[in-house]
C-alpha positions, 0 to 999 in steps of 0.5 A: 500500499502506498503512503500518500503523505503529500508534504513531508513525511521498545520492543520487549524482546532481548533475544534479538539484541543478545543474538547480535551482541548489541546492547541499546541504550536511550539517554534523555537530552540534557535540559537546555535553555535553547529549545532547538539545541541538538537538532541537526537542521532547521527548516527555516521556511516551507511553502507549499501551494496547491493548484487543485483541479475538480478532477483531483489533479494538481500542481504543487509549487514548493519552496523551502529553506533548510539550515544545517546546524551540526556536522551530521546535519551537513552530512545528512541534509546536504542533499534533498531527495524527492520520490516521484511516481512517474506513472502519475506525476512529473518533478520539475526543479525550478532553482536550487542554491546554497547560500553560504554564511558569508552571503556568497551564492552557490547554484545547483547545476544540472550535473548536481541533479540525479535521477535513479530507480527507487530500491523497491522499483528494482525489486518489483518492477511489475508494481512500482515506477518510483524514481528518486530525484536527488539534488546535491547542494555544493559548498554546504557547511554549518550555517548555510541555507539550502534554498530550493524551489520545485513543482510537482505536477500530479496528472493522475490522482490516486482516486478519480475526482478525489484529493487528500493531503496533509502537512505535518511537522514532527515534534523532533524537526526544528521548524521556523515558518510552515505554510500550505495553501490550497487553491481550488474551484469554489464548487469543490467541497473540501473537508479540512482540519488543523491541530497542534498550533496551525492556523487556517483561513478560507477565502473565496474569490469568484470561482476560486476558494483559497485555503491557507494553514500556517504554523510558526515556531512549533515546539521542538521535542525529542520523541522517546522510542516507546511513543506512538506514532507522531501521526497521533499528536503532531501538528497537522493540516488536512484537506480532503475531498472524502467526507469521512473514512468509509468513503475512502473504503468505498473508493478503494473497493470500487477498484479492487472488487473486480480484482477478487474475481474467481477464475477457473484457476483460482477455484481449482486452486481453492479446492485443491488446498481445502480438499474435503475441509469446509467452514473454519478449517477450509479458511485456515488451510487457505490462509496458511497456503497464502501466507507461506506460498505468496512472496511479499514484495514492497511497493513505493508510491504510485498508482499500484499503491492503491490498485491491487493486482487481480487474484489471477495475476498473483496466482500466476506469479506467486508474489506481490504486495499486501494488496495482491495477497489480500485480493487473492485470499479473498478470491480463494475464500470466495471460491469456497463460499466464505465471504471476506473483505479487505480491511484497510489499516496502518501496519507500518507504524503505531498509529492506534487512532484515525485523524479527524479527516481522512489522511491517506498517509495513515493507511499503508497496509491491507489485511482480510476480515472474515465476518463469519468468524469475526477474524482478521487475517494478514496474509503477508505476516509470514508467521502469524497463525490463523486468527492471530495478527503480527504486532503492527496490526493489533488494536488498530482502526480499520476501514472495512472496504465494500459497497457500503464500508464501515470503520472497525478495530482489530483486537488487541489480543489475547497475546501471551508469553509463557516461560517455565524453567527448572534450575538447580545450583550444584555443590560446586556453585554452578547453575544448570537448568532447562525449560519450555517457552510457548506464546499466543497471539502476536507474541507467538508471531514475534517468536516465530519471526525472530527465530526464522532469522537466526541461523541454526548454527548460531543456536549455541552462540544465542544461548551464550549471549542471552545468558550473559544478559542475565549476568551468567557465564554459560552455554547451552542449546535450544530447539523449536519446530520450523517457524512457518509451520503455522498448523503446529504449536510453537514450543521452544525447549532449552537446556543450559549450564552456568558454572561459577554461579556463586561463591561458597560462603557463610552467607550467600546472596543470590538473584533468581535468574531466569535462564534462557528466554526471549525476554525477562520480566525484570528487563521489560519492567525496568526498560518500560518503567518511566513512560513519556510525560508528553506523548502516549506510549505503546507496550506490546506484550499482553500477558507475561508469565514466568514459572521458575522452580530453583533448588538450592544447594544443600548445607544452607539454611534459607534466611530470605526469599522473594516475597509474594505480592500483587500490584494492581493499577488501572494500567494492569496487574502484576502477581508474584507468588513465592513458596518453598518446598523443601530446598526448592523455591517456586517463584510464579510471576505474572505481568498482565497488560489489557492494552497495547497503547496508553495515553498520557493520562495513564502515565502515573498508573503505568509508571506505578505498575512497572516501578512497584513490580520491578521492585518485587522482581528484584528481591533476592535469596539469602542463604546462610551455611548451616552450622556457620554460627557454631563454628564461628 
């Protein structure tokens, strides 16, 4: 699905970083009296004027001045790139120049302008005609002004007689003056909205209406990595001919409906895949075949971004983008008498709310909805089992496209991660254990996707790295079924050992290590304990359940163990139960979150839950050697 943004545009898993031997750290910027300190560049001014026709075609005239502020800014912004969908628009450079700090002007020449095929167009020329125009500015240094004017003529709209565009300024982009103007026939009904400091005016002069949105010196802030998409809160101006989101669904379906035709080849394949299966079993089989047999290829902006390939076309080539896989699956289901519809969604970022007005830039993905079973299916997910969704699809608004489209929402779960570990501390201070891990929902998808990326020969290295993340020097192995066998439950088994876990002494203090795992509750709690004060945040986990049995060494008396406790806030719940049976400590921990994203008003409850739960998790085991006092 193509993004049509016309202007500018904390995972819980520790295994991925451990496997690569990479540690990630995020440091908040130090307070400063200069609100723009640290910004690599500043958009000094940006002007974008649309001359819009009633049929949805237009010509944009863009003039912007950018000032690099740091060495990195000089490196990254000494050139400007524009993606051009050549089948529907023309790019023309009017002028470009570098104004040096001393006022000297260096013009951009023809040899400084390069056009090349976009990477995705190279990978999928059947679908994409995208080109990248790069304008290289000469003599760029800190304090230079990069001044450029260009036009973009859109001679073919995404949808006939329709228009939708936005102007948005991310909080982490230092901006001075921003103005967008839309000139259109007075008879053309345009729906608009502004937020975050934009001021909008609308005037009519004869047969022309002029809508102007202006933003001056918006606040500059760093956006934390766990924040939802900036599209939910950044300053934004929207102008569109679509009255509402269902109207976009209707427009998409007007083009997509014919593509779901059940050809003889589609019918034959559906019968072969389903065999004697009917109903839900047939649906599962058709979904499994589509998600494992159709290769996904990405698409850049262009007409192909909103017009799917036909089911027959995709069946012949066995590859396509999300729309191609969706259309084929809808046709296969239709061939077996199962009604399904496309569901337009934001699958590429963390947009959990739709904008007030239709913003095509939010919609970048299409999945399938089967009303009879109330199930959403993502045939391009690769590793999501039938009825489950990848993390990027959960708890998202969707437009169910049909002759009478509606707006719905994907489920937020259930999703769980369950780890059961049995450990023993040996007489010489070593720790060894074995365990099992399984998951449901998008956490199951994450596990499958992650393990498919790890070469089997690296299993031992992965275990070593994961143990080191828990402060253990050790080794081991793990095993799991093939990740893309979606018909079978995905269960990981492991065994490992860590010599030198503790040094014998009169008093021994130990933490209850969880051994091998994809994540740990302590790591997850610590890394997410301080949600942003300014922005909504996402927390992709659902339920995390750790069951750990630790057999303590002989010859020691237990002085202290972790306490049992429950932490409950409006954000979720954490339960820890610790019991001793003989020389074995049984520690059961469950963290439950009932949402994927949390607005700012929930910050206090979220912080309290994670902080208090972390304190419980960090409690230790204290042992005293039997007879130690008498010997002393």
